[in-house]
N, C-alpha and C positions, 0 to 999 in steps of 0.2 A: 462517657467511659471510653469511647474509641479514641478521642483526643488524648486522654490520660495514658492510654495504652501506648499510643505512638510516641508520646513524649518520654515515657519510661524506657522504651526501646532505644531511643536516641541517646538517653543518658547512659544506659548500659554499654552501648557501643563506644561512646566517648571514653569510657574507663578502660577500654581494651588496648590503648596505645602503649606500645613498648618497643624498645630498640631491637633491631636485628640487622645483620649484614645483608646488603643487597647488591646485586649486579645490575647495572643500568646500561642502556645502549640505544642505538638508533639503527633501524633496518631500512635500507634504500635499494633502489634498482639501479641498473646501469646508466640510467638517465639522471641519476642523482636525485630522484624523487622518492619521498618517504612512502613506505608501504603500510597501508592500514589493514589490520586483520591478520598479519603473519603470526603463525604459531611458534612460540618459543618455549622450550621445556628441557628439563634435565633428563638425560638418557636413563632408562630403566627406573623412572620415578613417576609419581603423580603430580609433581611440582611443575607447573607451567603457567603461561599467561599468553596474551596476545598484544600486538602493537596497537597503539591508539591512532587517532586521525593524523598525528604528526610523525608516525613511524617509531615512536619511542616505546620502550618497555622497561620494566623493572621486575626482578625476580629474586626470591630469597637465595642466599648463597651459603653453602656449607663446604667445609674442606673436603668432604668425601665426594662432592659433586665435581666431576672432572670434564664431562663432555656435554656441551650445549647444542641442542638440535634446533634448527631454524628452517621452517618450511612454509611455502605459500603456493597456491594453485598456479600452475604454469611456469614455475621456477624450480631450479635444482634445489633439492634439500641439502643443506650444509650442516656439517658437524664441526664444532669449534672446540678445541682444547682450551680449558680455562683453569688457571692456577691462582688467580687473584681477583679482586673486585674492581680492577681497572676498567673504566667504561669502554664499551664495544661500539665501534662504528663499522657496521658490516654491510656489504653489498651482495644482493642475490642476483644471480644471472638466469636469464630465460633458458629453459631446458631445450637442448638441441636434439633430444631423442623424441621423435614424434610419438612413439608408442607410449612413453612416459607421460607426455602431455595429455594424450587422449584418455588414458586410464584415470589420471588424476582429475581431469575435468568432468568425466562422466560420473565418477564416484562422488564428486563434490558439487554437482550442479545445483543441488539444494543442500545446504549445510545447517545442521543443528549444532549449536555451540555447546561444548562440554565445559568451557571456561568462563563464559559470560554469566553474570549474576542474573540478568533478566532472561526470560524465555524467548530466545531470539532464533528466528529462522532466516537464513540468507539465500535468496534466489539469484544466481548469477546468469550471465548471458547464455551459457550453454543450455540452461533450463528453459530460458525464454525462446530459444530456437526450436524447441520441441513442437511448437505450434506456430501458426502464422504470426500471432502476436502483433497485430497491426497498431494497437494502442494500449495504454496502461490498463484499461478495464478488461482487456483480453489477455493480460499477462499472468493470470492466475489459473488458467484452464487446466494446467498439469500439476497444480499444487493444492493439497486438501486443506491447508490452513485457512484459505479464504473461500467462501461460497460465492458463486456467480449466479445471479438471478436475473429475471427480466422485469423491467420497470413498467412497461405498457405494451399495447398491441400496435403502436404506431411508429415510434421513433427508433425501435431496434436497440435502444440504449440498454446496456447491461449494468446492473446494480450489484455492488459487492457487499458482503456481510461477513462479520467475524464475531464469534461468540454469540450468535443469534441476534445481533444488532446490526442495523444498517450503517452505511458509511458515515453519516453525520456524527456518529458516536466514536468514530476513529479519528485520530489526528493523522492527517495525510500530509506529509512534508516532502519537499524536494531539496535534497542535500541539507536536511534539518531546518529548512525554512518553511513554515506553514504555507500550503499552496492550494489544495482543493478545499475551499471553505466559502461561506457566504454565497454569492451569486453563482459560483462555479460548481456547487454541489451536484446539480443534476447531470451535467454533461462534461465536467472538468476532467474526468478520467480519460475521456476520448481526445483530449487536447495534448496528450503527451505521446508521441509516436513510439512504438516499441523499439525501433532501431536506435533511439536516443538513450535508451536505458542500459546502463552498465551493470547494475545490480539492484535488488530490492531487499530491504531488511524489514521483516515483519516481527513486531514485538507484541506478544499477547499479554493482556492485562494492563494494569496501570503503567503509564509511560514514565519517562524521566521528568522531573520538575524543571530541568533545563529547557525543555522544549515547549513549556506552556502549561496552562491549567485546563485546556479543553479536552484532553484525552480522557476517555471513559473506558472503552473496551480494548484499546490498544493503539498501536502506531504503525503506519506503513511509511517507510522512508525510501525514496528513490534516489539513487546515485546516477547521475548522467555520465555519458562518455566524456573523457578528458582529451583535449587537443594533443596532449603529450603522449598518450597511450593508444588513442584511436588510430585507425588506418588513415594514411594520407589521403586516400580516396576510397569511398565505399558507395556501392550502388545496390539498392534493393528494389525490385519491381514485383508487383503482386496483382493477380487478376482472379476473380471468382465468377462462377456461373450465376451467382446471385446479383451480378451487375456491378460489383465493386472493383474499382481499379485504384491501385496505390503506387506511389513512387517516392523513394527516399534516396537522398544522396548526401554524402558528407565530404567536406574538403577540409583538411587539416594542414597547417603550414607553420614551420618554425620561422618566426620573424627575426629574432635575435637570440643571443645566448640565453636570455632569461625570459623572453616573451614567446608565446605560441598562441595561435588562434585557430578556431574552427568555425566553418559555416555549414549549417545543417538545414536542409530543405525537405519538407514533406508536403505531398499533395495527395488528395484522394477525391474520387468522383464516383457517383452512382447515378446514372441517368436513365436506366431501364426500369419500366414499370412491371411489377409482378402482382398478381392476385390469384394465387394458387387455390385458396379456399372459396373463391367465388362469392365473397361477401361485399364486393364492390369497393373495398378499401385496399390501399397499397399494403403489401406484406412488409416491405422495407421502405424507408424514406428515400426520396430523391435528395442527394446530398453533394455538397462541394466543400472542400477545405484546403486552404493554403496556410502553411505553418512554417515560419522561418526563425531560426535562432543563430545568433552570432555569440561565440564564447571565447573569452580571452583568459589565458593562464600565465601568471607570473611566478617564477620560482627562483629563489636565491637561497639554495640549501646551505651555502657556506655561512651566511648571516642569519639563517633561520626563518626566512620569510617565504610565504606562499599565498597567492590570492587568485580569485576567479571573478570575472565580470561577465554577466550575461545580459543580452538584449533579445527580446522575442516579440514577434507580431503574429497574430492569428486572425484569420477571417473564415468563419464557418457558417454555412447555411443549410437548412433542412426544409424540405416540403413533405408533408404527410396529409393523409385524408383520402377522400374518394378518388377513384382512378381518373375520373373525368374532370377533376378540379383544376381550374386555370386561374392562378392568382390575379392575372390582369383583368379577368372578367368577373370572377365569382367571389373575390375577397369582400367581406362585409355583407354578403347576401345570405338568405336563408333557403337557397335552392340547392346548392352543392356544398357539402361540408369539406373544409380544408384548413390547413394550418401551415404557417411558416415560422421558423425559429432562426433568427439571424444574430450571430454573435461576433463581436470584434473585441479583441483583447490585446493589450500591450503590457508587458512586464519587464522589469529590469532588476538585477540584484548584484550585490557585491559581497564577497567574503574575503577577509584578510586574517591570516593566521601567523603567529610568531612563536617560535620555539627558542627558549634561552639557550644559546650555544653551550655554555658551561654547565647548564642544568637541564638535560634533555627531558626530565620528568616535569618540567614547569613550562607552561605555554599559555597564551591568551589568544582570543579570537574575537573578531567583530564581524557582524553580518547585518545587511540592510536590504530590504526589498520593497519595490513599489509595483502595484498593478492597477490597471484601469480596465474593468470588465463591463461591456455594454451589450445587453441582450434586448432586442426588440422582437416581440412575438405576438401571435394571436392564435387562438384555438377556436375555430368556428366564429362565433360572435363575441368571444371573450378576448380582450386585450390584456397582455401581461408584459410589462417592460421593467427592466431593472438595470441600473448602473451602479457599480460598486467600485469605489476607489479605496485602495488599501495600502497602508504603509506598516512595515514591521522592521524592528531592529533589535539586536541583542548584543550584549558583551559578556564574554565568559572568561574567567581566569581559573586555571587549574594548577595545582601544586600538591605538595605532600605535607603531612604533619609528622615531624620526627623522622620517619623513614617511609619508603615507598609502599609499605603494606597499608599505610593510612593515607589515602588521597582525598582531595576535596575539589569541588567545583563551586564557584560562586559567581554571581553576576546580576545583571538586570536586563529587562526587556521592555519594549514600548510597542504598542499597537494602536493604529488609528484606522477606522472604517467609516466611510461615508456612503450611505445607501440612499438612492432615489428610486422608489419602487411604486408601481402603478398597477392596480387591479381594477379593470373597468366596471365590473358589475356591482361592486360594493358601494354603499352610500357614501363612505369616506374613502375614495379610491387611492389616495396618496398615503404611502407609508414611509415617508422620508425620516431618516434618523442618522445621528452620528454616535458612534461608539469609540471610546478610547480607554486604554488601560495602561498602567505602569506597574511593574512588579519587580521584586527582587527574590532571589532564590539561593539556597545553600544545599549542596549535596555532598554527603560524606560516604566514602567507600572503604571498607576494610576487606583485605584479601590476604590470607596467610599463604596463598599459592599452593596449598596442599589439599585441604578438604573443606574450607569454609570461606565464604565471601558474603558480605552484606553491603547493600547500598541503601542509604536512608536520606531522603530529601524532603525539604519543605519550602514552599514559596508563599509569599504574601503579595497579593495584588489588590490594586484599587481600580475599579471600573466605574465609569460615570453613570452607568445604568444598572449594573449588577451589585454595586456597593464594594465594600472591603471584605476580603475573605482569605482563608488559608486553605491550601491544598497540600496535604502530606502524602508521601509515597514511600513504600518500603519494599525492598526485594531481598530475598535471602537464598543462598545456594549452599548445599551441603553434599559432600561426596562420601557416602557410607562405605563404599567398596569400589574396586577397580571398575572404571567406565560406567559407574552408576551415579546419576546426578539427581538430587531432589531439590526442587525449587518451590518457593512460596512467595506470594506478593499480596499487598493490600494498598489501596490508594483511593483518593477521592478526586473527582473531576467535576467541572462546572462549565456550562456553556449557555449561550443564548440561541434559541431555536429560530431559524429563518424559515418560517412555516410555508411560505409560498415557493421560494427557490428550491427547497428540499422536497416539495410535493407537487411539482409542476404537472405530473401526469393527471392529476384530478381536474385540471382545466379542460381536458379532453373528455368530458362527460357532461351530463345534464344535471349533476348534483349541485344544489345550492351550497354556498360557502357560509359557514357560521363560525364566529369567534366568540366564545363565552368569556368576556373580559373579567379579570379579577383585580384590575387596577394596576397590573404590572407595567413596567416601563417599555416593554417591547411587545407590540401587538396587544397590549393589555394583559399579557401573560407573564408569569414568573420564570426565572431562569431554570434550566434543567440541572439537577444535581444527582450524583450517584456515587456509591462506593462499589469498588470492584475487588473481589477476593479470588485468589487462585492458587492451586497447587499443581505441580507437574513433576513427573518422574521420567527420566531418560536412561535407558540401559543399552550400552553397546555390547556386542558379543561377536563370536565367530561360530558359524555353523558350517561344518565340513570344510573348515579352513577359509571360508568366505565371510567378509565383514557384513554386519547387519546391526540394526538398532530398532528398539521399540520405545514408544513414548505414550504416556498416559497423562491427559490434561483434564482438569476440572476447574471451571470458573463460574462464579456467580456475580452478576451485576444487580445491585439492589438500588432502585431509584427512591430518593427521598422526595424528589419532584420530577415530573416529566410532563412535557406538553403532549397530551394524548391526541392522536390522530384517529378519530372515530368515524368509520364509514359503515357502521352496522345498519344505518337507515339508508335504503337504496336511493333516496331522493336528496341526500344531504351528506356533506363532509363537515365535521365539527372539530374544532380545536379548543381544548380546555385543559386546565391544570389537573394533574392527577389528584384524585381523592381516594386514597387507599393504597394498594400495593401494586408495584410493577417489578417483576423479577425475571431475569433471564439466566437460566442454568444451561451450561454447555459442558458436555463430556465428549472427549475424542481419544481414540486409540489409533496410533499410526505405526506401521512397520515398514522399514526399508531393508531390502536384502539383495546383496550381490550374488547372483547364481553362478555365473562363470565370468571370465574377463569380458568386459564391455556389455554385459547383460544384467540389467538392474530392474528391480521390481519395487513398487510402493503400494501399500494398501492402507485404507483408513476407514474407520466407522465413526459416525458422529450421531450423538443424541442431543436434542434440544428440548427444553421445557421452558417456554417463554409465555408468560401470561400477564395480563394487565386488568386492573379494575376499571371497567367502563361504566357509563351511566346505566347500562342495561345489565351489569353484573360482571363477574370475573370471567374472562374469555382468553383462550389461547390466541397467540398472535396469528393474524391472517397471513396466508401465502408463505408459511414457514413449515417446511417438512420436519417432523420430529426425528425422522430417521434418514440418514444418508450414508451410502457406501461409495467408496472411491477406489479405483485401481489404475495404476499406470505401469506399463512395461516398455522398456527401451533397450534397444540392442544396436550395436555398431560393429560392422566388419572392419577389421584393422590389420594391417601388416606393417612390418618394420621396413619393408623395401619400397613402399609407395605411400604418397600422400592421399591417394584415392581411397574412398570408403563409401559404404552405404550406411544410413542411419534409419532405424525403424522405431516409431513411437506410437503406442496405442493407449488411449485414455478412456476409461469406462466410468460412468456415474449412474447410480441408482438413486432416485429421489422418491421418498415415500409420499404418502398422501398429505395434502395440505388443507387446512381449514379455509373455507371461502366465506366472505362476508355475506350477510343476508341480501338476497336478490329477489325476494318474493317468489321463490320457487322457480325462477328462471334457470338457476344452476343448483346442483346438489350441495349439501353441507360440506362435503369433502371432495377434493379432486382425486383422480386416479393416480396411483404411483406409476412411474415410467422409467425407461432406460435411455441413456444417451451414450453414443459410441463415436469417438473421434479418432482419426489416425493421420499420420504424416510420414512420408518417405522422402529422405534427402539423399541425393547423389553428390558426393564431394569429388570433384574431378581433380582439384589441386588446392593448394593453399589460397589461390586467388579466386577460384570459381566453383560455385555449387548451384544446383537446382533442387527445388522441392515441390512436392505435390501432396495434397491432403484432402480429407473429407471430414466435414462436421455433420453430426447427427445422421450417421450412416443408415440407421434404421428408419429414417424419415418420419419420426414421431412428430405429430402436430396436435396442438390443442384444438379441440372442437369448439366452435362458437366463441372465439376469443373476444369479439366485439358484440356486446349486447345492444340490441336495437339498431343494428347496422342498416336496416331497411328504412329507418326513420331517424336520422342522426340529429334532427332538431326537436325530437320528441322527448318525452319525460323519462324514457328508459334507456337512453343512449349512455354507454359506459365502455371505455377502452382499457380500464385499469386492472381488471381482474385477470391477470395473466400469470400462469404458473408453469408454462411449458413453452417450447418453441412454437412460433407462428409460421415461419417460412418453410420448415422442413429441411431436407438434405441440402448441403451446400458443398460444392467441390471447387478447389482452388489450386493454383500453381504459381510458382515464382522463381526468381533467381537472385543470387547474391554474387557480387563481384567486388574484389578489394585489391588495392595496391598499397604495399607497405613501404 
């Protein structure tokens, strides 16, 4: 029935093609680079659109439409007089009025699109600067769309969730190339420094078929800083009382008229030992990381070509365990418990885009990426090693059908993954495999640029281990009245579960590992499949003359198969195929309100109902708060006479009680609810220099007894995985930023 419904929708959409006058154009900046995401709309109407990745747009034209408004954050808003459908090639200029730039940036640091068909939230660099934002996993602290949780009591790694599901069910991409997947699932978010991030796009619900078949609960796409627009020199230094030191520096240089390059260096170090709760285990890992990226950009706007080439190398090491653990002496012994996780990663990618000069609505793009990820690790007496070589490529062609109200994208993609995986304690410790897939997709988009837009896509993939399958996706947007947007989506996703890479925290326990094979091709298990359904309503308004908006989201993810991670037995961790139901319901209401100039507030409440049929019955998801409340307040002092200002940001989270797994009465059935309060103050001295200081977990809330059996780590009750709250307590930090343009 679902497939027939989707096919019927596709047929109905295809019948809607008809001609209409269109105005087309390209929006660029002073460097002749195309601007992605600029707002284009007719004055005093609801007719508008946004520019795509190549800076092009198309918008319906009527004789009564006379003035076209073009705006983008950080640039002057332009009004163009239009009297015909002659294509427009327009250049935006950066705003010279500091006050205008500040107001625009603060109001739009997190943007909810009124024009996109998908439920899209964009986080730009101004939002990222509200917190220390040392890496990608810490980039969501001030945004309620993503939940940030703790994975274990040892590594300090933060795990992100959306719609009540963990990150493996998200498609995480870097400039639309799949990045955090496979061997990188556990720690990959910590491998992208925050200063490298230009913006983050969060899509709730089923993603686009263009980006692959793995997306189930949504997509997070990271746009990196560009050599052409980033500062010529940038320096960020950070230090925290928790022993963490970080250093970031950027060098960008124009090599020729069309070539520009950037060198980005990140290093972090934590060498001080802390054991505040006196359980004889480190509260934070000892860690070192060096991360270097070289990025090349080629632009020939006159001929329609743009391309990026990236090279990156990372070396990351962590040491966790008992305070007195010495790897040189205690590794492999059963006297002092310790662990080391060493990762080396190299990746490279290339992206090439071409816009047809005489047809700005038509373009094509090619991208390819290779990565080699090698992790050698041990957890006490358990060894876990994984090497993952991955290759990905795709080709996309975009054009129109008849007129620019009817657009399409089509193309093909290829993936190859080679896993060499070793788990020491299992009878068959080697889990080597090769996965490859080839797929084709077609996506049709209808937009009357007034009150209705629909995006319908389907892709066909053949996977050597998952078989041949179809993944359809459908998104609809309707504008019932001014600044009101109703969205709906439905889509199917499919993925292979990397059960060890995604659940490494369980190695740091005494639990026995059990895989209940069903004869599947990966670990003896079947692939995960799920349908995601969602509705969302966004309403913009003015309260006492100040802008605000409120959003209501409801999403349901319904698994037809899931690899169940069952740890209800305190002595065991079991992996098996779902027998029954697994459903994740997510409801969120969010309100953003500007109070006075430069003073903005954001509030959010979330309710989750996530349950799975286990061998022992239907149970709510462990370590998942049903209720969460979020608040963020930001204020900036600003004057027209000076570049100097103060910025104040406060973020509050209330996390409700969470169900805990069975521990034979060592812990209660539910955790306590608790509060988290973070704040940061930034002093901007000039355009070139600023300093910041902040505090995380000001109330110093700490989980009691985060490590079970810490007095006997080689005993039967040792477990570091039941973590629902901070372990370290309060953390205070300071840093500086210096830039030369």
